N, C-alpha and C positions, 0 to 999 in steps of 0.2 A: 504493500499500500505505500503511496507515494500521493498523500494526502495534501494536497493545496490549502484546502476548506483551516488542517490545522495549522499549516506553515506559517502562513501567513493572518491569522485570527487568534489564534487559541490566548495567547499572553494577552492579547487587551482586556479579556475580563475580566485576570488580575490588577486591571490599572482602576476597574472600579470598585475594586474592596474596600470599603472603610468601615471594619469595625473593630472597636475596644481594641478586643483580642490579638487582631494582627498585629508587624510589623508596616505599618501604611509606608513609611520611607523605603521600604525594600520592597512591599507591593508595587510601587510609583516611580518605580526609579530602577529597579535592578531591572526587573522585567519587561518595563517600560521598553529600553534604551537596547536590548538586542535579543534577538534570535536565540543562539545557539549562549547557554547560558555557563558561568561558571556553577562549580559544586555547592553547595548550601553547606556555609559551615559553623549556621545555630541553630539550636534550635526554634527559636523566634522565625530564622526564615523557613522551616520545615516549617511550621503551624500557620506560617503566613500562605505556603501553598498548597495546605491542607485545603486553608478558607478557598483560596479560587477554585479549587476544584468541587466546593460546597457550591460558588457563584455560580459558577458552570452549570450546574443542575439548577437551581432557581429560577433561568434563564426563561421566557415566554415562550421560548420554543422545545423545554424541557419539563421538569418540570413546573413549572412556573402557571402553565397554561394547557397550552397543545397537547401535549403527551398523554396526560391524564383525560382533556374532553376527547382525543380522539377514543381512547376506548371508549368512553362512556355515548358517542357516537354511535358505534357498531355492535352496541349492545339490545337487551330487553330492560336499560334502566332510564336510559333516555337515551330522546333523538334532536334535529340541531332544525331551528325553523330559516337557518341558511340567511337570516338576517346581515345583512351591511356584510353580503356577499366570502361569511367566515364559512369556513369547513365544508364548501359545494363541493372538492372534488373526490373529498373525505365520503364523504355521506354518499353521494354517488356512481362511488367503485370507478374515478375517471379519471385517475392521478398519472400526471406524466411524469419523466425521469427529472425535469427541474422544479416541479410542486414546491412551494415551501413548505408542507406540511410533512414531505419527508425532508426536505437540504435542514431546516431546523432543527429538529430532533438529534440526527446522524449528526450536525456541527458537534450540538452542546454533549453530547454521549462520548464522543471521542474528544474532545476539548476534557473533558471530566478525565479520558483516560492517558489524553499524553500530561495533562498534570500529576496524576497520580504515578505515574510512570517515572516522574522526574525525581519524586520523595522514593520509592520503593526502589530505585539504581542508583542514588545518591550516594556518593562517598567522597568526605571530604576529605582533603589533603591536608589537614588539623585536625586534632583533638576540637570537637562541635565543642562550642560555651553554650551558655545556658546564662542570663540572669538570674535567674532564682533559683541555681543551686551550681559547686563547683565539683560536687562529689563524682567524679568518675562512673560510678555502678548508676549514681540517679540519672543522671545526663544518657547514659547509655539504657536505660531502662526508659527513657523516656521516650527515645528516638526509637527505638523497635515500636513503642505503641504509636507514635505519628506514622511510622511504615503498614503499620496494621491499619490504622484509619483509610490508609491512601489504596491498599490490597482490598479491603472492604468496598472503598467508592471506587475499583474500576471494576473488579467480580458487580458490582450493579449497574451500573454503567454497559455491561458486555450481556448481563440478560437483559436488561432495555432491552439492545439494540438485537440480540437473538429475537426477543418477539416480535421485534415492530418488524423487521427488515430481513430476517432466517426464514427457512422453508419450511419449520416445518412441520407447519399446517395448511400449507400450500400446496401440497403433493414434491413436495421435493428434499434434499440431505445437505443444501448447503448451508453453512452459518450467517457468521460473517467474520470480518476479520479479525484478529486478536494479537493487535502488537503490544508487546511487554517490553519493550524500551523505546524511548520520544527519539526519532528518528524520523524525521520528515522526508529525507530522500530517499528511504527504504520504498520498494518496489514490495508489498505482499499478499498473498492472494484470499480470498476467504478461506477459513477452516470450515471443518463438515460440522454440520448439528453436534453431534458426538465431541469431537476437538472441543466446542466452545465448551458448552457444558461441561466438560473434563477442568477447562483453565476456569470457568467459572468458581465451580468445587474447589480447585485448587488454592484459588487465591482467596475464597473464604475461611477455608482451613489454614491458611496462612496467616492470615488477620488473628483470628486467635489465639493463634500459637502465639505469637508476638504481642498482641495486647494483653499487661498484666491489669485482671480484675481492683488491683489495688491502686489502682494511676486512672479509676472512672471516679468520671466528675457530673452525676448524677442531678446534678442542679444546674448546670448548661446544658439544654435540650438542640442547640445548634449544633452540637459536635458528635462523632459517634463514639458508643462505652459500648463495653463487652455483650450488653442487654438489649442494646438496640441490633447490634451487627445479627446475633444469633436473633433477632426477629427476621431480620430481613432476609436471613439461612432459612430463618423456616419458611415465608412466602417462596422462594425460588424453590424448594425440596418438594413446596402441596402442587408448584407449578410441573416438575418432574414426575410428581407423582411416587416418592419416597417416603412413605406416612409412617416409617419407623424414624427416621428422620428428623419428622417435623414433630413427634411425639417427642422425642427426647428433647429435643431445643427446646419446646412450648412447657415444658415440666421445668427447665432449667431457672426459665425467665421469672415463671408464677412460681418455685419455689425459691427464689432470691426475693418476692415480696418488696419490691422497689417502685410497682405501679399498681393502679386498681381503675378499675373502669371505675367513668364518671358519674357522678349520680344525676339522678334525671334535672334535678334544678339547675344543674350547672354544666348540660350541654352545650345547651345554644354557645354558652359564655366559651363552650371552656375551647373552640375555635379561634377566640381573638384574644388567648393567653396565651402570654407564654412562658405557664411553668405550669399550666394544667396536670392536674395526677396524671393522666391515661396517655398525653403524648410521653412518646419515647426515645421521636427523633425526629427536629424540624428546621429548616429552611427560613434562616431569619433574612426577614425584607425592610421591616421597619419603613421609616422617613427615608434614609437613603436609597434604599435599595427599591421604592416604590413601584411597582408593577404599571402604574396606572391603567390606561387603554388597552392594554396586552394581557392583563392578569383576570384570573379564570373569574372572579365578581364580576368583570366586566361583560363576559359570557354569562354568565346568569342570569345575572339584575337587568330589570327591562329599565326605558330611559326614566328619569333622567342621571341616574346612576350607573347606566351599562348601556348593551345593545340586545338584550334577552335573548340571548342566540339558543341557546342550551335550554331544554325543557324537560324534565323527568312524566314520561308516558303515564296515560292515565291509570293502567294498569297495575303500575306499581302503588301509587299514588292509592289506590283503591284496597289494596293489600293490607294496609296500618291497622292497628287498631285504634279505635277513634280514640283510645284513654293512652296512646302512645305519644309521648313528648318530641318523635321525631316530624310527624307528621304535620307538627303544628309551625315546622321548618320548611313546608312545602305547602306553596296557597292553591284554591281553585285553580286558577292559570296557569299551574304547573311550573311555576316558581320555585326553585330553590332557594331560599333565603334564610335559611339554617344553619349556611356551615359559613362558607366566604362572602363579607360584606362590605370587606375593605380591601382598596387596591394593596394595599401597604400590612397586609396580617399572613403573617408566617407560616410557609407552607409546610400543613403534618405531613411529613413522608410516613411515618410509624404508628400507628395506635395503639394501645393495650387490647383493645376488642379487634382489630384485627386478628395480634396472636392469638387471642380464645379462640376465638371462629376458624382458624386454623389446624391447633388443638383438637376441635369437636369435632371438626370434618375426620384426622388423619385416626382419632378414636376409632372414629366410627368406621374405620379401615384397618380392622387388626389390631383395636387397640382394647381402651377399657367405652363400653357406654357409659357407665354409672360415671366417670369424669367427663364425659362430652354432656351426658347430662348438669356434670356441675356449673362448667363452664359454659352453657348456653342460657342456664338460667343467671349464672350471672350477669349477666348483660338487659335481659329481661326485665328482671328485677330492678332496674337502674333507665327503664326506656315507659314499662307501663304502670300507670295507677293503678293501684291496689291488684298489681301481678299476682297471679295463682303460678308457682314451679309445678313446673312438668314432672312426671319420674320417668319418662322416657322419651327419647327426639329420634329422625332422622336424618338419611342427609338429604331429601327433600326439607326439611324446616332449615338445616343449617345453611344451604344455597340460595330459601327464600330471606332468612337473616341476613348471610352476606349481602346479598343485596338495599336492604332496607336500612342496616347501617353505614354501606360504605359507596354508596350512592355518592356520584359526582365523584370522588378518588381514584378514578381508573381505574377499577378494576374486571369493568362488564364487559368487553372485548375479550379482555385474557381468559375470562373466567369460563367463559364459553368455551372457548376454543382449547383448553385445556381438560375440558368434558368430550371434549368434543362430537359438542353441538353447533348447527348452522348459528352463521353470522347474516341478521335480517339486513335489507336494505331498506330505507323508509324514505316516504314522502315529506316534506316539509311541515306537514301535521301532523307527523306520525305513525302515518297509514302503511302498512308493507305491501312494497313493489314486489321482492324477491329475496328468496334465500340464498347465500351461497354458501352452501355446506365445507365443514373439511376436505381439503385435500384443494379446492378453488386455487388458481396462483393468483388471483387480485389480491388476497389476504394479505400476502408480503407486499411489504411499501417498497414502491422502487427506491434503487440505491441512486443518488442523486448524479446527477450527470454533470457534475463538478469532479465529481469521485472518477467514473467512468472513464471521463476522457483525458482522466494524464495517458501523457502518449508512456505507451509503455508496461501500462500494467495490466494487471494479472486479475483483476477485481472483473469479476464479471456481474452483468444487469441478472435481476430476476425475470420471468419469461412471464411477458403480456406488456413489458413497456416499450416501447421505441426509446432509442438514445436521439 
């Protein structure tokens, strides 16, 4: 892969990071001035580069909006009315290789990878310095922890790229490019799906190996810790269908007792809080990172606060219990206004409720049915007024609850595909036009033209797209 997208643009994302825990001088000076960087020589510089990874993730093209909305458009949760021209090609399955909804996420995913590679492969010519300590052991452990965070970020980016651009659900075996060093001059082909998965798993495992739990900071939800990495791993292994892994990971998280299901009375406010007890990892936005008209809230909310582009399907709204607090966040006009309502709200990357739903599904696939019931009831008892706990739960119950709890958060299409279910093409009113069963080539997004057109590239296009 000789990625021009990365070579000339990935560095710019670092120049916009202005978080109090970053080395602002390093971010805005060192990285902005040159493409070929000197080695990182301090813990502060390494942490700053990790913040750059999170900054790439929060882009409006990635987790800031488009990546999650794409999954909801092609789901049985939501649809787009295509207001203001947004998401037309995604909804209509009419994407071309230069489509912004392919190029944007692809660019930010591989920016994340490039920045992670800078940290993972960093070898300082001198002992690393750290303002907080001069103890070589403390510095070495902190360095490992930071590299572990970067392995996890790279694993997530590869996973997201595989889900969107890989051919696993589109009738092929080709995965995505999996660069493990930063080299914008390299020509690297796409790996197979199996090879991509192996890389993702190796990265996650290396992250856990390097990150000592003693360095976890649960007070800062905008930085990955060992438990939030395990939560991301549970997401990945659920999609892979490795339920034993999911059960083990979720058990570790639950046993640690660091997070709780958000209470019914705090549910709506939790999406705007930066200290919610259910938030395991979130991307910092705030006033400095305000996404404005490119934000998720602008796609969800009608004028004057947004475009009102994304709507909840009537069937999903009707599926909620009348005493469910989540129903209050979906208007009769099908507007999801109970989650992201500000353009500057932090992005909730992993919530504890998702982890419990992952665990419940995994327990019903070879584990403990009683534990699945416990996970299920712990969510519903905090959502429905006067809830009567159930004594049994089925996979259909879990799938229904995933839709109701996670709507608008980017799980819809991927949940369908991993279960082998078709994706529905809909009208601007949400009616069915056609269904696309697993194996349909257009279920894989096009590899961006800018990547395909690099002279001598071995990267191949997905079937169904012209160059």
